[in-house]
C-alpha positions as a Markdown table, in Angstrom:
| # | Residue | x | y | z |
|---|---|---|---|---|
| 1 | Met | 0.0 | 0.0 | 0.0 |
| 2 | Ala | 1.0 | 3.6 | -0.4 |
| 3 | Ala | 2.3 | 5.6 | 2.5 |
| 4 | Gly | -0.7 | 7.9 | 2.5 |
| 5 | Lys | -3.7 | 5.8 | 3.5 |
| 6 | Thr | -7.0 | 6.9 | 2.1 |
| 7 | Ala | -10.5 | 5.7 | 3.0 |
| 8 | Ala | -12.1 | 3.3 | 0.6 |
| 9 | Pro | -14.8 | 5.0 | -1.6 |
| 10 | Phe | -17.4 | 2.3 | -0.9 |
| 11 | Gln | -17.8 | 1.2 | 2.7 |
| 12 | Lys | -20.2 | -0.9 | 4.7 |
| 13 | Ile | -22.7 | 1.0 | 6.8 |
| 14 | Pro | -20.8 | 0.6 | 10.1 |
| 15 | Asp | -17.6 | 1.8 | 8.5 |
| 16 | Ala | -19.3 | 4.7 | 6.7 |
| 17 | Cys | -20.9 | 5.6 | 10.0 |
| 18 | Lys | -17.4 | 6.0 | 11.6 |
| 19 | Thr | -16.1 | 7.9 | 8.6 |
| 20 | Thr | -18.9 | 10.4 | 8.2 |
| 21 | Gly | -20.2 | 10.7 | 11.8 |
| 22 | Leu | -23.7 | 9.9 | 10.6 |
| 23 | Ser | -25.9 | 7.3 | 12.4 |
| 24 | Gln | -26.3 | 3.8 | 11.2 |
| 25 | Tyr | -30.1 | 4.4 | 11.2 |
| 26 | Phe | -29.8 | 7.5 | 8.9 |
| 27 | Leu | -27.5 | 5.6 | 6.5 |
| 28 | Arg | -29.7 | 2.5 | 6.4 |
| 29 | Lys | -32.9 | 4.5 | 5.9 |
| 30 | Gly | -31.2 | 6.6 | 3.2 |
| 31 | Cys | -30.0 | 3.5 | 1.4 |
| 32 | Lys | -33.5 | 2.0 | 1.4 |
| 33 | Asp | -35.2 | 5.2 | 0.2 |
| 34 | Gly | -32.5 | 6.1 | -2.3 |
| 35 | Ser | -31.3 | 9.4 | -0.7 |
| 36 | Val | -27.8 | 7.9 | 0.1 |
| 37 | Pro | -25.6 | 6.9 | -2.8 |
| 38 | His | -24.9 | 3.2 | -2.5 |
| 39 | Ile | -24.7 | -0.1 | -4.2 |
| 40 | Lys | -26.2 | -3.3 | -2.8 |
| 41 | Ser | -24.5 | -6.7 | -3.0 |
| 42 | Gly | -26.8 | -9.4 | -1.6 |
| 43 | Pro | -28.1 | -8.1 | 1.7 |
| 44 | Thr | -25.1 | -5.7 | 2.2 |
| 45 | Tyr | -25.2 | -2.0 | 1.4 |
| 46 | Tyr | -22.0 | -0.3 | 0.4 |
| 47 | Val | -22.2 | 3.5 | 0.8 |
| 48 | Asn | -20.4 | 5.7 | -1.7 |
| 49 | Val | -18.8 | 7.9 | 1.0 |
| 50 | Pro | -17.2 | 10.5 | -1.3 |
| 51 | Ala | -20.4 | 11.0 | -3.2 |
| 52 | Leu | -22.4 | 11.2 | 0.0 |
| 53 | Leu | -20.1 | 13.8 | 1.5 |
| 54 | Glu | -20.3 | 15.8 | -1.8 |
| 55 | Gln | -24.1 | 15.5 | -1.7 |
| 56 | Leu | -24.1 | 16.9 | 1.9 |
| 57 | Gly | -21.9 | 19.8 | 0.9 |
| 58 | Val | -18.7 | 18.7 | 2.7 |
| 59 | Pro | -15.6 | 20.0 | 0.9 |
| 60 | Pro | -13.2 | 17.3 | -0.1 |
| 61 | Gln | -10.1 | 16.9 | 2.1 |
| 62 | Thr | -6.7 | 17.1 | 0.6 |
| 63 | Glu | -3.8 | 15.2 | 2.0 |
| 64 | Ala | -2.3 | 18.4 | 3.5 |
| 65 | Asn | -5.6 | 19.3 | 5.2 |
| 66 | Ala | -6.1 | 15.7 | 6.5 |
| 67 | Ala | -2.6 | 15.6 | 7.9 |
| 68 | Ser | -3.0 | 18.9 | 9.8 |
| 69 | Gly | -6.4 | 17.9 | 11.1 |
| 70 | Arg | -8.3 | 20.6 | 9.3 |
């Protein structure tokens, strides 16, 4: 792996919850009603975290901002 570790674009709901700070209830409900960008593989939802953050209006973090905690 590369030295700079980045989050995977598609994450299971518990991981996406930790990454975004949103509740599992909100993410599950959004996946079911289509308001959260996701794909479904069998019974598992994979949330498209970068697309979700963009949809919510969160500016993308660059490596410099992520390293400094901004």
